[in-house]
VONU-237360 format. One record per residue: x, y, z of N, C-alpha, C in turn; residue number from 1. Coordinates in steps of 0.05 Angstrom, whole numbers, plus 5000, padded with zeros to 4 digits. Layout:
N
- n.x, n.y, n.z, ca.x, ca.y, ca.z, c.x, c.y, c.z, seq
- X, Y, Z, X, Y, Z, X, Y, Z, NUM
...
! end
This chain:
207
- n.x, n.y, n.z, ca.x, ca.y, ca.z, c.x, c.y, c.z, seq
- 4387, 4742, 7253, 4414, 4754, 7257, 4418, 4761, 7287, 1
- 4440, 4752, 7299, 4444, 4756, 7327, 4451, 4785, 7334, 2
- 4445, 4793, 7359, 4449, 4820, 7367, 4479, 4828, 7365, 3
- 4496, 4809, 7373, 4525, 4814, 7372, 4535, 4819, 7344, 4
- 4523, 4805, 7324, 4531, 4808, 7296, 4522, 4836, 7286, 5
- 4498, 4844, 7294, 4488, 4871, 7287, 4506, 4893, 7298, 6
- 4514, 4889, 7324, 4532, 4909, 7337, 4559, 4910, 7323, 7
- 4570, 4887, 7315, 4595, 4886, 7301, 4593, 4900, 7274, 8
- 4571, 4895, 7261, 4567, 4908, 7234, 4565, 4938, 7237, 9
- 4551, 4947, 7258, 4548, 4975, 7264, 4575, 4989, 7269, 10
- 4590, 4977, 7287, 4616, 4989, 7295, 4635, 4989, 7271, 11
- 4634, 4968, 7255, 4652, 4967, 7232, 4647, 4989, 7212, 12
- 4621, 4994, 7206, 4614, 5014, 7187, 4616, 5043, 7197, 13
- 4610, 5046, 7223, 4610, 5073, 7234, 4639, 5082, 7241, 14
- 4655, 5063, 7250, 4682, 5071, 7259, 4705, 5056, 7245, 15
- 4706, 5030, 7249, 4729, 5014, 7239, 4734, 5017, 7209, 16
- 4713, 5017, 7193, 4715, 5019, 7164, 4697, 5041, 7153, 17
- 4695, 5063, 7168, 4679, 5085, 7159, 4685, 5092, 7130, 18
- 4664, 5094, 7114, 4667, 5097, 7085, 4683, 5122, 7077, 19
- 4680, 5143, 7093, 4694, 5168, 7086, 4722, 5169, 7100, 20
- 4722, 5164, 7126, 4746, 5169, 7142, 4766, 5146, 7140, 21
- 4757, 5122, 7134, 4776, 5099, 7133, 4779, 5089, 7104, 22
- 4757, 5089, 7089, 4758, 5079, 7061, 4763, 5102, 7041, 23
- 4760, 5127, 7049, 4763, 5150, 7032, 4745, 5149, 7007, 24
- 4720, 5144, 7012, 4700, 5142, 6991, 4679, 5165, 6995, 25
- 4666, 5172, 6973, 4644, 5192, 6975, 4653, 5220, 6980, 26
- 4679, 5226, 6974, 4690, 5253, 6980, 4678, 5275, 6962, 27
- 4672, 5269, 6937, 4663, 5289, 6919, 4637, 5302, 6928, 28
- 4617, 5285, 6935, 4591, 5296, 6944, 4594, 5311, 6970, 29
- 4613, 5301, 6987, 4618, 5314, 7013, 4628, 5342, 7009, 30
- 4645, 5347, 6989, 4656, 5373, 6984, 4634, 5392, 6973, 31
- 4614, 5381, 6959, 4595, 5397, 6945, 4572, 5406, 6962, 32
- 4562, 5390, 6981, 4536, 5396, 6994, 4538, 5403, 7024, 33
- 4562, 5404, 7035, 4564, 5407, 7064, 4566, 5436, 7073, 34
- 4559, 5455, 7056, 4560, 5483, 7066, 4534, 5490, 7081, 35
- 4514, 5473, 7080, 4489, 5477, 7096, 4480, 5450, 7108, 36
- 4473, 5451, 7133, 4466, 5427, 7148, 4441, 5413, 7136, 37
- 4421, 5429, 7128, 4397, 5417, 7117, 4402, 5401, 7092, 38
- 4418, 5412, 7074, 4425, 5398, 7050, 4440, 5372, 7056, 39
- 4458, 5373, 7075, 4474, 5350, 7083, 4457, 5328, 7094, 40
- 4438, 5336, 7111, 4420, 5316, 7123, 4404, 5302, 7101, 41
- 4393, 5317, 7082, 4378, 5305, 7061, 4395, 5287, 7043, 42
- 4419, 5296, 7037, 4437, 5280, 7021, 4444, 5254, 7036, 43
- 4449, 5256, 7062, 4454, 5232, 7078, 4431, 5213, 7078, 44
- 4407, 5223, 7081, 4383, 5206, 7081, 4380, 5193, 7054, 45
- 4386, 5208, 7033, 4385, 5197, 7006, 4404, 5174, 7002, 46
- 4429, 5178, 7012, 4448, 5157, 7009, 4441, 5132, 7026, 47
- 4431, 5136, 7050, 4423, 5113, 7066, 4401, 5098, 7052, 48
- 4381, 5113, 7041, 4359, 5101, 7027, 4369, 5084, 7003, 49
- 4387, 5097, 6987, 4397, 5083, 6963, 4415, 5060, 6969, 50
- 4434, 5063, 6987, 4452, 5041, 6992, 4439, 5018, 7007, 51
- 4420, 5024, 7025, 4407, 5002, 7040, 4389, 4986, 7021, 52
- 4372, 4999, 7006, 4354, 4985, 6988, 4368, 4972, 6964, 53
- 4389, 4985, 6955, 4404, 4973, 6933, 4418, 4947, 6943, 54
- 4430, 4949, 6967, 4443, 4925, 6978, 4423, 4903, 6983, 55
- 4399, 4909, 6993, 4378, 4890, 6997, 4370, 4876, 6971, 56
- 4366, 4892, 6950, 4357, 4882, 6924, 4379, 4865, 6911, 57
- 4403, 4875, 6912, 4426, 4860, 6900, 4430, 4834, 6914, 58
- 4429, 4834, 6940, 4432, 4809, 6955, 4410, 4789, 6949, 59
- 4386, 4799, 6947, 4363, 4781, 6941, 4365, 4769, 6913, 60
- 4378, 4783, 6895, 4380, 4774, 6867, 4407, 4762, 6860, 61
- 4425, 4761, 6880, 4453, 4754, 6874, 4457, 4727, 6861, 62
- 4439, 4708, 6867, 4441, 4681, 6855, 4428, 4679, 6827, 63
- 4415, 4701, 6819, 4401, 4700, 6793, 4415, 4718, 6772, 64
- 4433, 4735, 6781, 4447, 4753, 6763, 4473, 4740, 6753, 65
- 4476, 4736, 6727, 4501, 4724, 6717, 4525, 4741, 6725, 66
- 4546, 4727, 6733, 4569, 4741, 6744, 4581, 4761, 6724, 67
- 4581, 4755, 6699, 4594, 4772, 6679, 4579, 4799, 6674, 68
- 4554, 4800, 6682, 4539, 4825, 6678, 4530, 4837, 6705, 69
- 4542, 4828, 6727, 4533, 4836, 6753, 4536, 4866, 6758, 70
- 4558, 4878, 6748, 4562, 4907, 6753, 4542, 4924, 6738, 71
- 4534, 4915, 6714, 4514, 4929, 6699, 4487, 4927, 6713, 72
- 4481, 4903, 6723, 4456, 4899, 6738, 4455, 4915, 6763, 73
- 4478, 4916, 6777, 4480, 4931, 6802, 4475, 4961, 6797, 74
- 4487, 4971, 6775, 4484, 4999, 6769, 4455, 5006, 6762, 75
- 4441, 4988, 6748, 4413, 4992, 6742, 4396, 4992, 6767, 76
- 4402, 4974, 6786, 4387, 4973, 6811, 4391, 4998, 6827, 77
- 4417, 5006, 6829, 4423, 5031, 6844, 4409, 5055, 6832, 78
- 4410, 5057, 6805, 4398, 5080, 6791, 4368, 5081, 6797, 79
- 4355, 5057, 6797, 4326, 5056, 6802, 4319, 5068, 6829, 80
- 4334, 5060, 6850, 4328, 5070, 6877, 4335, 5099, 6880, 81
- 4356, 5108, 6867, 4363, 5137, 6869, 4343, 5154, 6855, 82
- 4333, 5145, 6832, 4313, 5160, 6817, 4287, 5161, 6833, 83
- 4280, 5139, 6847, 4256, 5140, 6864, 4259, 5160, 6886, 84
- 4283, 5161, 6899, 4287, 5180, 6920, 4286, 5209, 6909, 85
- 4297, 5213, 6886, 4296, 5240, 6873, 4268, 5249, 6868, 86
- 4251, 5230, 6859, 4223, 5237, 6853, 4208, 5244, 6879, 87
- 4213, 5228, 6900, 4201, 5234, 6926, 4210, 5261, 6937, 88
- 4236, 5266, 6935, 4247, 5292, 6944, 4234, 5316, 6930, 89
- 4232, 5313, 6904, 4220, 5335, 6888, 4191, 5340, 6896, 90
- 4177, 5318, 6903, 4148, 5321, 6910, 4145, 5331, 6939, 91
- 4163, 5323, 6957, 4159, 5330, 6985, 4174, 5355, 6993, 92
- 4199, 5358, 6984, 4216, 5381, 6991, 4227, 5394, 6966, 93
- 4211, 5407, 6950, 4220, 5418, 6924, 4242, 5439, 6927, 94
- 4241, 5455, 6948, 4262, 5476, 6951, 4289, 5463, 6956, 95
- 4290, 5443, 6973, 4316, 5429, 6978, 4325, 5414, 6953, 96
- 4306, 5403, 6939, 4312, 5389, 6914, 4326, 5408, 6894, 97
- 4315, 5432, 6892, 4327, 5452, 6874, 4355, 5461, 6884, 98
- 4358, 5463, 6911, 4383, 5472, 6922, 4405, 5451, 6918, 99
- 4398, 5425, 6919, 4417, 5404, 6915, 4423, 5400, 6885, 100
- 4404, 5408, 6869, 4409, 5406, 6840, 4415, 5378, 6830, 101
- 4437, 5375, 6815, 4443, 5349, 6803, 4456, 5329, 6823, 102
- 4463, 5339, 6847, 4478, 5322, 6866, 4462, 5298, 6876, 103
- 4436, 5300, 6877, 4419, 5277, 6885, 4422, 5255, 6864, 104
- 4420, 5262, 6839, 4423, 5242, 6817, 4450, 5230, 6817, 105
- 4470, 5245, 6825, 4498, 5235, 6825, 4503, 5215, 6847, 106
- 4484, 5211, 6865, 4486, 5189, 6885, 4492, 5163, 6870, 107
- 4481, 5160, 6846, 4484, 5136, 6830, 4514, 5130, 6827, 108
- 4531, 5150, 6824, 4559, 5146, 6819, 4575, 5145, 6845, 109
- 4562, 5147, 6868, 4576, 5147, 6894, 4590, 5120, 6898, 110
- 4616, 5120, 6902, 4631, 5095, 6905, 4622, 5078, 6928, 111
- 4610, 5091, 6949, 4601, 5076, 6972, 4581, 5055, 6965, 112
- 4562, 5062, 6948, 4540, 5043, 6941, 4551, 5019, 6926, 113
- 4566, 5024, 6905, 4578, 5002, 6890, 4597, 4986, 6908, 114
- 4611, 5000, 6925, 4630, 4986, 6943, 4616, 4967, 6961, 115
- 4594, 4975, 6973, 4579, 4957, 6991, 4566, 4934, 6975, 116
- 4558, 4940, 6951, 4546, 4919, 6934, 4566, 4897, 6928, 117
- 4590, 4906, 6920, 4611, 4886, 6913, 4624, 4873, 6937, 118
- 4628, 4888, 6958, 4643, 4877, 6981, 4625, 4862, 7000, 119
- 4599, 4868, 7000, 4581, 4855, 7021, 4556, 4842, 7009, 120
- 4540, 4858, 6995, 4514, 4849, 6987, 4516, 4825, 6967, 121
- 4537, 4825, 6951, 4540, 4804, 6931, 4546, 4776, 6944, 122
- 4553, 4777, 6970, 4562, 4752, 6984, 4547, 4746, 7009, 123
- 4527, 4762, 7017, 4514, 4758, 7042, 4483, 4759, 7039, 124
- 4469, 4748, 7059, 4439, 4747, 7058, 4427, 4775, 7058, 125
- 4402, 4777, 7049, 4388, 4803, 7046, 4387, 4820, 7071, 126
- 4379, 4808, 7094, 4376, 4824, 7118, 4403, 4836, 7127, 127
- 4424, 4820, 7127, 4450, 4830, 7134, 4459, 4852, 7115, 128
- 4453, 4848, 7089, 4460, 4868, 7069, 4445, 4894, 7073, 129
- 4420, 4892, 7080, 4404, 4916, 7086, 4416, 4932, 7109, 130
- 4423, 4918, 7131, 4434, 4931, 7154, 4462, 4942, 7148, 131
- 4477, 4928, 7133, 4504, 4938, 7125, 4501, 4964, 7109, 132
- 4481, 4965, 7091, 4476, 4989, 7076, 4467, 5012, 7093, 133
- 4449, 5007, 7112, 4440, 5028, 7131, 4463, 5039, 7147, 134
- 4480, 5021, 7158, 4502, 5030, 7175, 4524, 5044, 7159, 135
- 4529, 5035, 7134, 4548, 5048, 7117, 4539, 5076, 7110, 136
- 4513, 5079, 7103, 4502, 5105, 7097, 4502, 5123, 7122, 137
- 4497, 5111, 7145, 4496, 5127, 7170, 4524, 5137, 7176, 138
- 4545, 5120, 7172, 4572, 5129, 7177, 4580, 5153, 7159, 139
- 4571, 5152, 7134, 4575, 5174, 7115, 4560, 5199, 7124, 140
- 4535, 5195, 7133, 4518, 5218, 7141, 4529, 5232, 7165, 141
- 4540, 5217, 7184, 4551, 5229, 7208, 4574, 5248, 7201, 142
- 4591, 5239, 7183, 4614, 5256, 7174, 4603, 5281, 7160, 143
- 4583, 5277, 7143, 4571, 5300, 7129, 4560, 5320, 7149, 144
- 4546, 5311, 7169, 4532, 5328, 7188, 4553, 5344, 7204, 145
- 4574, 5331, 7213, 4595, 5344, 7229, 4608, 5367, 7213, 146
- 4615, 5360, 7188, 4628, 5381, 7171, 4609, 5403, 7164, 147
- 4583, 5396, 7158, 4564, 5417, 7151, 4558, 5435, 7175, 148
- 4557, 5423, 7199, 4552, 5439, 7224, 4574, 5461, 7227, 149
- 4599, 5453, 7224, 4621, 5472, 7226, 4621, 5492, 7204, 150
- 4617, 5484, 7179, 4617, 5502, 7157, 4594, 5522, 7158, 151
- 4570, 5513, 7164, 4548, 5531, 7165, 4550, 5551, 7188, 152
- 4559, 5541, 7211, 4562, 5559, 7234, 4583, 5581, 7229, 153
- 4607, 5573, 7219, 4628, 5592, 7215, 4625, 5608, 7189, 154
- 4611, 5596, 7169, 4609, 5609, 7143, 4585, 5628, 7141, 155
- 4562, 5620, 7154, 4538, 5636, 7153, 4529, 5646, 7180, 156
- 4539, 5635, 7201, 4529, 5642, 7228, 4502, 5631, 7234, 157
- 4495, 5609, 7220, 4469, 5597, 7224, 4472, 5567, 7230, 158
- 4450, 5555, 7240, 4448, 5526, 7243, 4420, 5518, 7233, 159
- 4419, 5501, 7213, 4394, 5494, 7200, 4378, 5519, 7191, 160
- 4394, 5539, 7182, 4382, 5563, 7172, 4373, 5583, 7193, 161
- 4377, 5577, 7219, 4369, 5595, 7241, 4393, 5610, 7250, 162
- 4391, 5637, 7251, 4413, 5654, 7258, 4421, 5649, 7288, 163
- 4446, 5641, 7292, 4455, 5636, 7320, 4479, 5655, 7325, 164
- 4484, 5674, 7308, 4507, 5692, 7311, 4499, 5715, 7330, 165
- 4494, 5708, 7355, 4485, 5728, 7374, 4506, 5748, 7382, 166
- 4532, 5740, 7381, 4553, 5757, 7389, 4565, 5773, 7366, 167
- 4555, 5768, 7342, 4563, 5783, 7319, 4591, 5778, 7309, 168
- 4601, 5753, 7312, 4628, 5747, 7302, 4628, 5747, 7271, 169
- 4652, 5753, 7261, 4655, 5756, 7232, 4655, 5728, 7219, 170
- 4637, 5723, 7201, 4636, 5697, 7188, 4659, 5694, 7168, 171
- 4667, 5669, 7163, 4690, 5664, 7146, 4680, 5655, 7118, 172
- 4684, 5671, 7098, 4676, 5665, 7071, 4687, 5638, 7061, 173
- 4711, 5632, 7069, 4724, 5608, 7060, 4709, 5583, 7068, 174
- 4693, 5585, 7090, 4679, 5562, 7101, 4656, 5553, 7083, 175
- 4646, 5571, 7066, 4624, 5563, 7048, 4634, 5553, 7021, 176
- 4660, 5552, 7019, 4673, 5543, 6994, 4683, 5514, 6997, 177
- 4684, 5499, 6975, 4693, 5471, 6976, 4720, 5466, 6990, 178
- 4740, 5483, 6987, 4766, 5478, 7001, 4763, 5474, 7031, 179
- 4743, 5488, 7043, 4739, 5485, 7072, 4731, 5456, 7079, 180
- 4713, 5445, 7063, 4705, 5417, 7067, 4728, 5398, 7064, 181
- 4745, 5403, 7044, 4768, 5387, 7039, 4787, 5388, 7063, 182
- 4791, 5412, 7074, 4808, 5415, 7098, 4796, 5400, 7122, 183
- 4770, 5404, 7127, 4757, 5392, 7150, 4757, 5362, 7149, 184
- 4751, 5351, 7126, 4751, 5321, 7123, 4780, 5311, 7127, 185
- 4800, 5326, 7117, 4827, 5318, 7121, 4835, 5317, 7151, 186
- 4826, 5337, 7166, 4831, 5337, 7195, 4817, 5314, 7208, 187
- 4792, 5308, 7200, 4778, 5285, 7212, 4792, 5259, 7206, 188
- 4801, 5255, 7182, 4815, 5231, 7174, 4841, 5228, 7190, 189
- 4855, 5250, 7194, 4880, 5250, 7210, 4874, 5242, 7239, 190
- 4853, 5254, 7251, 4846, 5248, 7279, 4839, 5218, 7282, 191
- 4821, 5209, 7264, 4812, 5181, 7267, 4835, 5161, 7263, 192
- 4852, 5166, 7243, 4874, 5148, 7238, 4894, 5148, 7261, 193
- 4898, 5171, 7273, 4916, 5173, 7296, 4905, 5157, 7320, 194
- 4878, 5160, 7325, 4866, 5145, 7347, 4868, 5115, 7343, 195
- 4862, 5107, 7318, 4864, 5078, 7311, 4893, 5068, 7315, 196
- 4912, 5083, 7305, 4940, 5075, 7307, 4949, 5073, 7336, 197
- 4940, 5092, 7353, 4948, 5091, 7381, 4935, 5067, 7395, 198
- 4911, 5060, 7388, 4898, 5037, 7400, 4912, 5011, 7392, 199
- 4919, 5010, 7366, 4933, 4986, 7356, 4960, 4984, 7369, 200
- 4974, 5006, 7373, 5001, 5006, 7386, 4998, 4997, 7415, 201
- 4977, 5008, 7428, 4973, 5000, 7456, 4966, 4971, 7459, 202
- 4951, 4960, 7440, 4944, 4932, 7441, 4968, 4915, 7436, 203
- 4986, 4924, 7418, 5011, 4909, 7413, 5029, 4908, 7437, 204
- 5031, 4930, 7452, 5048, 4931, 7476, 5038, 4913, 7497, 205
- 5011, 4912, 7501, 4999, 4895, 7521, 5004, 4866, 7514, 206
- 5003, 4860, 7488, 5007, 4832, 7480, 5036, 4824, 7484, 207
! end
């Protein structure tokens, strides 16, 4: 795979077709886990792990899975990788696993994974599908981390659990509640879409 193709795949998943900000996918988990940065990082890693390896597996098997049962097969493959990540998380980071509760298992239902399977892995070679999965998961994780950073800082006065509230500002209770995540992701979607619209308008004028 050429370097230019990898770069294009990266830019498309991180910015042009970001799964959260442009495709509006994966919102439910984003609302649930972004009140603490640590939880968001682990959830992001879990999604990268699941979407990348699911895309790789689905791509490698795409010519052997009957078309009429492909979605059932894809769901089974996704579930297997998510369960593996959940087992590893429980063994390595049990406290975080307990804090995330059922949300790790619910990665199986994340629209991003099935979306990349149907839109890309089902039609492209394994290596490209693996990279597409990594970059799609990374785009999702970046949004998670930004929102979690703001919510934890303003809601708890901490970053990664470390107290950084040296000036003693009053923390905002609303920031640790799901509506804050909904508001923040809405603002991010608005900013990104405005930037994209202005670039497209500028390109049209030059043309």
